[in-house]
C-alpha positions in Angstrom: 33.9 30.8 -5.7 35.7 29.0 -3.0 33.9 29.1 0.2 35.6 28.8 3.7 34.5 28.6 7.5 37.1 29.9 10.0 36.7 27.6 13.2 38.2 30.1 15.9 37.8 31.6 19.3 35.2 34.2 19.4 34.8 35.0 23.4 37.7 35.9 25.6 39.8 35.7 22.6 43.2 37.7 22.9 43.8 40.9 20.9 46.6 39.5 19.3 45.1 36.3 18.3 42.2 38.1 17.0 44.5 40.3 15.1 46.1 37.4 13.7 43.0 35.7 12.7 41.6 38.9 11.0 44.6 39.2 8.8 44.4 35.8 7.9 40.8 36.3 6.7 41.8 39.3 4.9 44.4 37.3 3.0 42.0 34.6 1.7 39.2 37.1 0.7 42.1 39.0 -1.3 42.7 35.8 -3.1 38.8 35.7 -3.8 37.6 33.6 -1.2 34.3 34.0 0.4 35.0 33.6 4.2 32.9 32.8 7.1 34.5 34.3 10.0 32.3 34.1 13.2 33.6 37.0 14.9 32.3 39.1 12.1 29.7 37.0 10.3 27.6 34.9 12.7 25.2 37.2 14.7 26.6 36.8 18.5 23.5 38.5 19.8 21.9 35.3 21.3 21.7 34.8 25.0 21.4 31.3 24.7 23.5 30.3 22.2 21.3 27.8 20.1 21.2 30.6 17.1 25.0 30.8 17.1 25.2 27.1 16.8 22.5 27.0 13.8 24.2 29.9 11.8 27.5 28.2 12.0 26.1 24.8 11.3 24.5 26.1 8.1 27.9 28.1 7.2 30.1 25.0 8.1 27.7 22.6 5.9 27.9 25.1 2.9 31.8 25.5 3.0 34.0 23.9 0.6 36.9 23.9 3.2 37.3 24.7 7.0 40.1 26.4 8.4 40.6 25.9 12.1 42.6 28.2 14.5 42.8 25.8 17.2 42.3 26.8 21.0 41.3 24.3 23.2 39.7 26.4 25.8 37.2 27.6 23.1 34.0 25.7 23.8 32.4 27.4 20.8 35.3 26.0 18.7 35.1 22.6 20.1 31.2 22.3 19.2 32.1 23.7 15.6 34.8 20.9 15.2 32.1 18.3 16.3 30.0 19.7 13.7 32.7 19.8 11.2 33.7 16.1 12.1 29.9 14.8 11.7 29.5 16.6 8.1 33.0 14.9 7.0 31.0 11.5 6.8 29.1 12.9 3.9 31.6 15.5 2.0 34.9 16.0 0.8 35.7 18.9 2.9 39.4 20.0 2.9 40.7 20.9 6.4 43.4 23.4 7.2 45.1 23.9 10.3 45.8 27.9 10.6 47.9 27.6 13.6 49.3 24.1 12.9 52.8 24.9 15.0 50.9 25.4 18.2 48.7 22.0 17.3 51.1 19.5 19.3 50.2 15.7 19.3 49.5 14.2 22.7 50.3 10.8 23.9 46.6 10.2 24.7 43.4 10.6 23.2 42.6 14.3 22.5 41.3 17.0 20.2 44.8 18.0 19.1 45.1 14.3 17.7 41.7 14.2 16.0 42.3 17.5 14.5 45.8 16.6 13.3 44.3 13.3 12.1 41.3 14.9 10.0 43.7 17.3 8.5 45.5 14.6 6.8 42.5 13.1 4.9 42.0 14.0 1.3 
């Protein structure tokens, strides 16, 4: 069974975005994938946030693929992206950009450029 971790905003996410991500996750699960969606699968009851980071770290490490709904304003997503980048050194995780049409390259260094680059890697 394919294991997928979805990097996406959790706090302050708009209802339409949350619904779009939920529909995306449902489609993956209908195909038979095991999906870790932080909004649903990470215990968010952590006043500091370290337990959330630890849970996501373990799920990212165990995943075969990382699917990203990029939102530059989501601090948790940026943290999860950093962990993903670190794990790519020793693994062959496939990176899938869910909202690729919203991720535009910039003429300067940016997370958008990093994400676009790592999504090209085999």
